[in-house]
C-alpha positions in Angstrom: -13.7 -3.2 32.4 -13.7 -5.2 29.2 -14.5 -2.9 26.2 -15.7 -4.2 22.9 -13.4 -3.0 20.2 -14.9 -0.1 18.3 -13.1 1.8 15.6 -13.8 5.3 14.2 -11.9 6.2 11.1 -12.0 9.4 8.9 -9.8 7.5 6.4 -12.7 5.3 5.5 -14.7 8.3 4.3 -12.9 8.3 1.0 -9.5 8.6 -0.6 -9.8 12.3 -1.7 -7.7 14.7 0.3 -10.0 17.2 2.0 -10.0 19.9 4.7 -12.8 19.0 7.0 -14.8 21.9 8.4 -17.2 21.8 11.4 -20.3 21.0 9.3 -18.6 18.0 7.6 -17.2 16.9 10.9 -20.7 16.9 12.5 -21.9 14.6 9.7 -19.0 12.2 10.0 -19.1 11.7 13.8 -22.8 10.8 13.5 -21.7 7.6 11.8 -21.4 6.2 15.3 -24.1 6.4 17.9 -23.4 7.9 21.3 -23.3 4.4 22.8 -20.7 3.3 20.3 -18.6 6.5 20.8 -18.4 5.6 24.5 -16.6 2.4 23.5 -14.2 3.6 20.8 -10.9 1.9 21.3 -9.2 2.8 18.0 -9.4 6.3 16.8 -8.2 7.1 13.2 -8.3 10.8 12.3 -5.6 10.2 9.6 -5.4 11.5 6.1 -7.9 14.4 6.5 -6.9 17.9 7.4 -9.0 19.2 10.2 -9.9 22.9 10.5 -9.9 24.3 14.0 -13.7 24.3 13.9 -13.8 20.6 13.0 -11.2 19.8 15.6 -13.1 21.6 18.4 -16.4 19.9 17.4 -14.8 16.5 17.3 -13.3 17.1 20.8 -16.6 18.4 22.2 -19.1 15.9 20.6 -17.0 12.8 20.1 -13.7 12.5 22.1 -15.3 13.8 25.3 -17.9 11.0 25.0 -15.4 8.2 25.0 -15.4 6.4 28.4 -12.2 6.5 30.3 -10.3 3.3 29.9 -11.8 2.5 26.5 -9.3 4.2 24.1 -6.3 2.1 23.3 -4.9 3.5 20.0 -4.9 7.0 18.5 -3.8 7.5 14.9 -3.3 11.2 14.4 -1.1 11.1 11.4 -1.5 13.6 8.6 -4.2 15.8 10.1 -2.9 19.3 9.5 -1.6 19.2 5.9 -2.2 22.5 4.0 -3.2 24.4 7.1 -1.5 27.7 8.1 0.9 27.1 10.9 -1.1 29.0 13.5 -4.2 27.0 12.8 -2.3 23.7 12.5 -0.8 24.3 16.0 -4.3 25.1 17.4 -5.7 21.8 15.9 -2.9 19.8 17.4 -3.3 21.4 20.8 -7.0 20.9 20.9 -6.9 17.2 19.9 -4.0 16.6 22.3 -5.7 18.2 25.3 -8.9 16.4 24.6 -7.2 13.1 24.4 -5.0 13.7 27.4 -7.7 12.5 29.7 -7.4 9.1 28.0 -3.7 9.0 28.2 -3.6 6.5 31.0 -5.2 3.8 28.8 -3.4 4.6 25.5 -1.1 1.9 24.2 -0.4 3.2 20.7 0.1 6.8 19.4 1.0 7.7 15.8 1.7 11.4 15.1 3.5 10.8 11.7 3.1 13.0 8.6 2.4 16.2 10.5 4.8 19.1 10.1 5.5 19.3 13.8 9.0 20.6 14.5 9.6 21.8 18.0 6.4 23.9 18.0 4.3 20.9 17.1 5.9 18.7 19.8 5.1 21.4 22.3 1.5 21.5 21.1 1.0 17.8 21.7 3.0 17.8 25.0 -0.1 17.3 27.2 -0.9 14.1 25.3 2.7 12.8 25.5 3.0 13.4 29.2 -0.4 11.9 30.0 0.3 8.6 28.2 4.0 8.1 29.0 3.3 5.7 31.9 1.7 3.1 29.8 2.3 3.9 26.1 3.8 0.9 24.2 4.0 2.2 20.6 5.1 5.7 19.5 5.7 6.9 15.9 7.1 10.2 14.6 7.6 9.6 10.9 8.1 12.4 8.4 7.5 15.2 10.9 10.3 17.7 10.1 11.9 16.9 13.5 15.3 18.2 14.3 17.6 18.2 17.3 15.6 20.3 19.7 12.4 18.6 18.9 14.0 15.2 19.5 15.4 16.3 22.8 11.9 17.6 23.8 10.3 14.3 23.0 12.8 12.5 25.2 12.2 15.0 28.0 8.4 14.7 27.8 8.4 10.9 27.6 10.9 10.4 30.5 9.7 13.2 32.7 13.1 14.9 32.4 15.0 11.6 32.6 13.3 10.8 35.9 11.3 7.7 34.8 11.6 4.8 32.3 9.1 4.3 29.6 7.0 1.2 28.7 7.7 1.6 25.0 8.0 -1.6 23.0 8.0 0.2 19.6 9.6 3.5 18.6 9.7 4.6 15.0 11.1 7.8 13.5 11.7 8.0 9.8 12.4 10.7 7.3 13.3 13.5 9.7 16.1 16.0 10.0 17.5 14.7 13.3 21.2 14.6 12.3 23.5 13.7 15.2 22.1 16.3 17.5 18.7 14.7 17.2 20.1 11.2 17.9 21.8 12.5 21.0 18.5 14.1 22.0 16.7 10.8 21.6 19.4 8.9 23.5 17.7 9.6 26.9 14.4 8.1 25.6 16.2 5.1 24.2 18.3 4.4 27.3 15.2 4.6 29.5 13.1 2.2 27.4 14.1 -1.3 28.6 11.0 -2.9 27.1 11.8 -1.8 23.5 11.7 -4.5 20.9 11.1 -2.6 17.7 13.4 0.4 16.9 13.4 2.3 13.6 15.6 5.4 13.2 16.0 5.7 9.4 16.5 8.4 6.8 17.4 10.9 9.6 20.8 12.1 8.5 22.5 10.9 11.6 26.3 10.9 11.6 29.0 9.2 13.6 28.4 11.1 16.8 24.7 10.2 16.7 25.5 6.6 16.0 27.8 6.5 19.0 25.0 8.0 21.2 22.5 5.4 20.0 24.9 2.6 20.6 25.5 3.7 24.2 21.8 4.2 24.8 20.9 0.7 23.5 23.6 -0.8 25.7 22.4 1.1 28.8 18.7 0.2 28.3 19.3 -3.5 28.2 16.4 -3.8 25.8 16.1 -7.1 23.9 15.4 -5.7 20.5 14.1 -8.0 17.8 13.7 -5.5 15.0 16.2 -2.7 14.1 16.0 -0.4 11.1 18.9 2.1 10.9 18.8 2.5 7.1 19.9 5.6 5.2 22.1 7.3 7.8 25.7 8.3 7.8 27.0 6.1 10.5 30.2 5.2 8.6 32.5 2.5 9.8 33.1 4.0 13.2 29.4 4.3 14.0 28.7 0.8 12.7 31.5 -0.6 14.7 30.1 1.0 17.9 26.6 -0.2 17.2 27.8 -3.7 16.5 30.0 -4.1 19.6 27.8 -2.2 22.1 24.3 -3.2 20.8 24.0 -5.9 18.2 26.5 -8.3 19.9 24.2 -8.3 22.9 21.0 -9.1 21.0 20.4 -12.9 20.7 16.7 -11.9 20.3 17.3 -10.0 17.0 15.1 -11.2 14.1 15.2 -8.3 11.5 18.1 -6.0 10.9 18.3 -3.2 8.2 21.6 -1.3 8.0 21.5 -0.5 4.3 23.0 2.9 3.2 24.8 3.5 6.5 28.3 3.9 5.0 29.6 1.0 7.1 32.3 0.0 4.6 34.6 -3.0 5.0 35.5 -2.3 8.7 31.9 -1.8 9.7 31.0 -5.1 7.9 33.7 -7.0 9.8 32.4 -5.6 13.1 28.9 -6.6 12.2 29.9 -10.1 11.3 31.8 -10.5 14.6 28.8 -9.1 16.6 26.4 -11.6 15.0 28.8 -14.4 15.5 28.8 -13.4 19.2 25.1 -13.0 19.7 24.0 -15.9 17.4 20.5 -14.5 16.8 17.8 -16.3 14.9 17.9 -13.6 12.3 15.2 -13.8 9.6 16.1 -10.8 7.4 19.2 -8.8 6.9 19.8 -5.8 4.6 23.3 -4.5 4.0 22.7 -2.9 0.6 24.2 0.4 -0.6 27.3 0.3 1.6 30.0 0.5 -1.0 31.2 -3.0 0.1 34.2 -4.0 -2.1 35.1 -7.4 -3.5 37.4 -7.8 -0.5 34.2 -8.2 1.6 33.6 -11.7 0.2 35.1 -13.6 3.1 33.1 -11.6 5.6 29.9 -12.0 3.5 30.4 -15.8 3.5 31.0 -15.8 7.3 27.9 -13.7 7.8 25.6 -15.9 5.9 27.0 -19.1 7.4 26.4 -17.7 10.9 22.8 -16.9 10.1 22.1 -19.9 7.8 19.7 -21.9 10.1 17.1 -19.1 10.1 17.9 -16.4 7.4 15.1 -16.2 4.9 15.8 -12.8 3.3 19.3 -11.5 2.5 19.8 -8.2 0.6 23.2 -6.8 -0.4 22.3 -4.8 -3.5 24.2 -1.8 -4.9 27.6 -2.7 -3.5 30.8 -3.7 -5.3 31.0 -7.3 -4.3 31.8 -8.5 -7.8 32.0 -12.2 -8.7 34.2 -12.9 -5.7 31.3 -11.8 -3.4 28.8 -13.8 -5.5 30.9 -16.9 -5.2 31.2 -16.5 -1.4 27.4 -16.1 -1.2 26.9 -19.2 -3.4 29.2 -21.3 -1.2 27.4 -20.1 2.0 23.8 -20.6 0.9 24.3 -24.0 -0.6 23.0 -25.8 2.4 20.2 -23.4 3.3 16.7 -24.8 3.7 15.0 -21.5 4.6 16.4 -18.8 2.3 13.5 -17.3 0.3 14.8 -14.0 -1.0 18.3 -13.2 -2.3 19.1 -9.7 -3.7 22.6 -9.1 -5.2 21.5 -6.5 -7.7 24.0 -3.9 -9.0 27.2 -5.6 -7.7 29.4 -5.9 -10.8 28.8 -9.7 -10.8 29.9 -11.4 -14.0 29.5 -14.8 -15.6 31.7 -16.7 -13.1 29.7 -15.4 -10.2 26.4 -16.2 -11.9 27.6 -19.8 -12.6 28.6 -20.2 -9.0 25.1 -19.1 -7.9 23.4 -21.3 -10.4 25.1 -24.4 -9.0 24.2 -23.5 -5.4 20.7 -22.1 -5.3 18.7 -23.7 -2.5 15.4 -25.3 -3.2 13.7 -22.9 -0.7 14.5 -19.8 -2.8 11.5 -17.9 -4.1 13.0 -14.6 -5.3 16.4 -14.0 -6.9 17.3 -10.4 -7.8 20.4 -9.9 -10.0 19.6 -6.9 -12.2 22.2 -4.3 -12.9 25.1 -6.7 -13.1 27.4 -7.9 -15.9 26.2 -11.4 -16.4 26.6 -12.9 -19.9 24.0 -14.7 -21.9 25.6 -18.0 -20.9 25.5 -17.0 -17.2 21.8 -16.0 -17.5 21.1 -19.3 -19.2 22.7 -21.2 -16.4 20.7 -19.3 -13.8 17.4 -19.7 -15.6 18.0 -23.4 -15.9 18.9 -23.8 -12.2 15.8 -22.0 -11.0 13.0 -24.1 -9.5 9.4 -23.7 -10.6 8.8 -21.8 -7.4 11.6 -19.3 -7.8 11.3 -16.0 -9.7 14.2 -14.2 -11.3 13.6 -10.5 -11.1 13.8 -8.1 -14.1 17.2 -8.2 -15.8 16.7 -5.2 -18.1 19.6 -3.3 -16.6 22.0 -6.2 -16.8 24.9 -5.9 -19.3 24.9 -9.4 -20.9 27.6 -8.5 -23.4 30.3 -8.1 -20.7 32.9 -10.8 -20.8 34.8 -12.2 -17.8 38.0 -11.7 -19.8 37.4 -8.0 -19.4 37.2 -8.4 -15.7 40.5 -10.4 -15.7 42.2 -7.6 -17.6 40.9 -5.0 -15.2 42.2 -7.1 -12.3 45.6 -7.5 -14.0 45.7 -3.7 -14.5 44.8 -3.2 -10.9 47.5 -5.6 -9.7 50.0 -3.9 -12.0 49.0 -0.5 -10.6 49.5 -1.8 -7.1 53.0 -3.0 -8.0 53.9 0.2 -9.6 52.5 2.4 -6.8 54.9 2.8 -3.9 53.6 1.7 -0.5 53.8 3.9 2.6 56.8 1.9 3.8 58.5 2.4 0.4 58.0 6.2 0.7 59.4 6.2 4.2 62.5 4.3 3.1 63.0 6.7 0.3 62.8 9.7 2.6 65.2 8.1 5.0 67.7 7.4 2.2 67.6 11.1 1.2 68.2 12.1 4.8 65.3 14.5 4.7 
């Protein structure tokens, strides 16, 4: 049956945070006639805390009226804020049970911004099990999830690892998963072959969790086109595994965010090799906040050249690329016709790097971010003069324009001298042998 799209939204009733009681709920649901309630396809209960009285009334007088097959999307994010735990769990359970009869037609489910934990996941279990055969989009953002809750989500969505999901999008952000949670989710990921959009960010996942995710992505065979792993502790080992086992197999990849993953130089090298292998038509890449040193410059250059035909947004802020990295970027982007956003903020870039960029900015560029660097007034002048009318240079209020490249040269000389004076591992070994120790 073809249903006309009808949306019911509590969010549209105002921006003020409120706890809705039964009386208020009765007024709100009357905004739609019974005939329209029968055809509701998009349900938004977001942003308003529901008392148990309100939840029960909504279930009885509204959700029960919706015809089976009509409901496609349920947005249940942020519906229990400020409620006592016992009442919050009752609300979640009531809504989940009422919606479970519509599970077979649900395509999208958002349970974000509810303090779920394992108890909350158990409370919505009837809804998750009822929709697992057809659900395409599932979001658990900012839910206070940890390892056991993640494992339970996997169990419910895969019927205890007995069946694959139809998920195309899975997002979990700002949770306390750590590696145990990633391992718990690995069953869900490995049994979601249709997944194209994966976000597991700000979840405190470490190396073991990264290894589990890498293996799960490889096993699923999913052709991901969007990955967001930002703000985790994958470190170089985890990034190497993700690169070789997952990213290298994804020619479909369009957007990749691996900022603040602790990848380091070795992780970057693995990522570059993976992208050289898969040759995706990547549109955006974020490798910011990874403590990438100036020695990364050759790999940064290779990376951009590999992605040059399609890359429109490149972010590598808050690293330590220095002018060497800026020069490598400048040489790589010179022939780009599609790059629109370039962010090299906070990278210890000096005048020489700025001059190189000024001579190489592509005409397609719209936004250039270089704040927090060490670019002299002359370097800034060259950049400003090189910008097209369509390109905006971001704020430079944190830039140190009094820094001189000569200071950088002196620091490099000091560094070289220190390296000369500091004995190598081989030198130490020879000294030990000479002493017959």
